[in-house]
N, C-alpha and C positions, 0 to 999 in steps of 0.2 A: 195618592201621597199627600200628606198635609203640608201646606206651605209653612215655612219657618217665619214666625213673626219677629220683626226687628226689635231689639231691645229699646224701650222708650227713651232711655237717657241718651244713647248714641244717635238714634234716629232723629230725636228732637233737636239735639245740639247741632247736628249736621244741617238740618233744614232751617234752623233759626237764623243762620248767618255764617259768616266766615269763621273758621276754626283756626286755632294756633298750633304750631308744631310743638312736639314735646321738648325740643331743644329751647325754643323761645320761652316756654313755660318754666323750664328748669333755670334758665338765666334770670327770668323775672323773680322766681322764688328766692334765688341767691341774693339778688339786689334787695328784696324786701327784708330778708333776714339781716343783712348788713345794716339797713336803715333802722331796724328794730333794736339791734344791739347799740347803735349810735344814740338812738332816742333814750334808751334806758340809761346809758352812761351819762348823757346830758342831764337827765332828770335827777341823777344822783349827785352831779357835780355843780350844777348851776343854781344860783339863788342869791339871797341877801348875803350869804357867806359863801363865796366862791371857793371851791376845792379842786385842785388839779386832778385830772382824770387818773393819773398814775397813783396818786394818793388814795383815790376812791377805790381802785382795785386792791391796793394793799390793805385797806380797811376791810373790804369784803372777804379777803383771805385771812383775816384774823389779826392783823397787825394793828395795835392800838395807837391812835394819833391824838389822844386827848379830846379836846372839844370837837374837833372835826369828826372823830369817830362817833361821838354822841349824836351829832347832827345827822350823819349819814344813816346810822343804824336805827335811831328812834324816830326820826322825822321823815327822811327822804326814802328809805327803803319801803316803809308802809305805804307812803304816798305813791310810789312807783308801782308797787304790786296792785294797788287798787286801780291805778290807771290802766294797767295791763288787762285786768279783768273787765273793767267797765268798757274799755275800747273794744275788746273782742266781742263782748255781748252786744254793744250797739251796732257794730259793723255787720255782724251776722244777722241780727234782727232786721236791719235795713235791707240786706240782700233778700231775706225771706219775704218781707213785705212787698218789695218791688217785683219779685217773681210771682207771688200769689195774686196780687192785684193787677199785674201786668202794667204797672204805672212806674215809669223810670224816675219820677219826681217824688216818690213816696219815701217816708222815713218812719221809724218806729212810732212816732207820735200820731200817725195818721189814723190808727185804730183806737185812739184815745187811751192807750196803755199808760203812757207817762202821766197824762192828766188824771187818770183813775188812781194811780199810785200816789200822786201828790195830794189829791183830795182825801184819800183815806188817811194819809199821814197827818194832814191838817186837822181832820175831824178827830183822829185819835189823840192828837196833842191837846185839842180843846176839851176833850172828855177826860184827859189825864190817863189814858191807857197806852200811850206810846212810850213805854219804859224799856230801856235796854236794847241790845242788838236784836234779840229774837223778836221782841215786840215790834220794833221798827220794820224788820224784814217781813213779819207776818202781815202787818197792815199794808205794806207796799204790794205784796202779792195779792192780798184780798182785794185791794182797789184795782190792781191790774186785771185780775181775773174777772171781777164784776164788770169792769168796762168792756173787756173783750167779749164776754158773753152777751152783754146788752147790745153792743155794736153788731155782733153776728145775728142776734135775734131780730133787731131792727132791719138789718140788711137782707134777712131771709123772708120778710113779709111780702106777700103778693106772689104772683106767678113768676116762675123762673128761678126762685131760690136766691141764694146769696151770691149775686154777681159781683165782680170786682168794682164796678161803678157804685153799686149800692153800698158796699162795705166802706168805700172811700167817703161817700157822702155822710153815712151814718157816723163814721169815726171822727170826721172833721166837726160835725155838729155837736156830738157828745163831748168831744174834747174841749170845744169852746165853752160849753155850758159848765163843765166841771172846773175849768181854769178860772172862770168868773166867780164861781162859788168859793173856790179855794182862796182866791185873792180877798174876797169879802170876809172870810173867816180870819185870815191873817191880819187884816186891818182892824179887827175888833179889839185886839190887844197886842200892840207892837212889841212891848217888852216881853210878853210871854212867848211870842212867836219870833223873837230876834234870831234864834238859831235857825229856824226854818226859813226866814227871809234870806239868810246867807246860803242855805242849802238850795233854795230855789234858783240861785244864780248859776248853779252847776259848777261846783268846785271840787278839787281833790285835796284841798287844804284842810288839815285838822279832822280828817275822817277817822272813825273808829275802826281799827284794824280787826277787832273781834267780829265786827259785822261782816268783814270779808270772809272769815272762816265759815260763818254760817251761810253765806251766799254762794260760796264756791260750788257746793254740790248741785245747786239749782242751775248755776251757769253751765256747769259741766253737762247736766242733763239736756239743757237747751241746745248746746253745741252738738251733742251726739245725735239728737233728733234732726237738727238742721243738716248735718252731714249725711245722714241716712236718707234724707228726702231729695238728694241731688237729682237723681234720674227722674223722679216724679215731677220736680219743678221744671225740668227741661220739657217734659211732655205738656205741662200746663201752659208753657210759653207759647205753644202752637194753638191754644184755644181749647175750651172744655170738650167740644165734640171730638176733635182729633185726639185729644189726650185719652178720652174714654175708648176710642177706637184702637189706640195703641195698648190698651189693657190697664190703664191707670184708673184708680178709684179717686176721682177728683174731690169728692166730699171729704173722704178720709185724709187726703193730702192737705186740704185747706184747714181742717180741724187740727191736725198735727202741727202744721206750720204756725197757726195762731197760738197754739199751746207753747211752742218753742219761743215765739215772740214774747208771750206773756212772761215766761221764765226769765228770758234774757233781759228784756226791757225793764221788767219789774225789779230784778236784782240790780241792774245798773242805776235805776232811778233811786232805789233805796240807798245805794252806796254813795252816789255823787250828786244826786239831784237831776233835774231834767237838763240834759245836754243835747242841743240841737245840731243838725247838719252832719254829724259823724256818720249816721246810718244812711244819709243821702249821698254824701260825696264818695265814700270809700267803695261801694259797689260799682260806681261809675269808673273810678280810677282803675279798679281791678279788671273790669270788663275790657278796658283798652289793652290790657296785657294778655289776658287769657281767652278773650272771645266770649261767646254767648253761653258756654257750658256752665250751668249753675253749680255743678259739683266743684269745679275749680274756683268759681266766684266765691262760694261759701268758704272753701278752704283758705283761699288767699285773704279773705276779709278777716279771718281770725288773727292774722299777723299784721295786716296793713292798717287796720283801724287803731290798734294801740300806738302805732307810729304817729298817726295824726293827732290823737288825743294827748300823748305825752309831749309831742312837739308844741302843741297849743299851750299846754301847761307851762312848759319852759319859757315860751315867748311871753306869757302873762307875767312871769316872775321878773322880767327885765324891762318891760315896757314902761312901768310907772314906779321906779324905785323911790323910796324904800318899801313901798307897798307892792301889791300885785293885782293883776286882773284875773278873775276866775276863768278856768279853762273854757267854760260854757260860753262866756262872752267872746273869747278869742275865736272859738270855732264859729260863732255867729258872724263875726267880722269877716272871717275867711269864707264862710259858706254863702253869704248873701251874694257876692259877685259871682261865685261859682254857680249858684242857682240861676242867675241871669244868663250866664254863658250856656248852661245846659238847656234852658228854655229856648234859646235862640238857635241851638244846633239842630240841623235838619234830622240827624240820626238819633235824637234824644229818645225817641220812642222805641228804638230797636233794642229789645231785650234778648 
């Protein structure tokens, strides 16, 4: 009689560490949903022109309030929608990178994806081909794809193939090189690259809503791939050899995960510029709630990451009135001390 082989997702999640009860996960999900609704409402209400939340709801349901309705519908609704998409993309991309590399301090930039997208956009602007939403998105994906392929190719050199350590080292090195070249291109003509200089700070302000409609299918595809990889990511958390013994195709899982990261991080970078630490912090926060099961981590990150990004955007609007700080700067201010805490935690390496 043939022995039944345990399902990789369940076996790996159980072996990886403490699991959480369905009740605790349900309560956590409810809390995250409440926080997301609050963050969306705050994003629509808070700014240089404060609008009462009740009036915001009335505007959303079709009641015209003059100038306030114009502010909400034409400025804050597009900004909030972009924040939702960018947050979800960065959070899930971070969860994937941490799972695939087995590095709890990794974020989407570790494979050079953000730097590749920024480099392609800078080069396209210099050559005059970065025109319109489709051109911007195409360049961002091209740069993200090229960087991902190059990192994977470099990390695969030598015996043993593309190990997590090699991917990390290759990604950090390539990202640093591309970031330096991008900065050099921008400095050649400050006036021509003025818009890109603001974009590089990572902001949700004055973003083209048409670009969001072009990016949404790619973000959706990346999220679907990530959710489908949950069980395989649990197996990889135990190591390549054990994952293969559980029946998982490690190479295929890594390729699909990197593809999803490219779609998600490329879209997010094209929409809002390089925003750091969201992909680092959110998977850790989620892991404290749901445990080590990557299926739940990815699912929760879809909701929790927009909460962080929208909250950072709201905080940036009120810190330096009448101006505002880009959300990317606020997340960096929050993320730096969080990173120090994570490094000092004994269990930081437990995925």
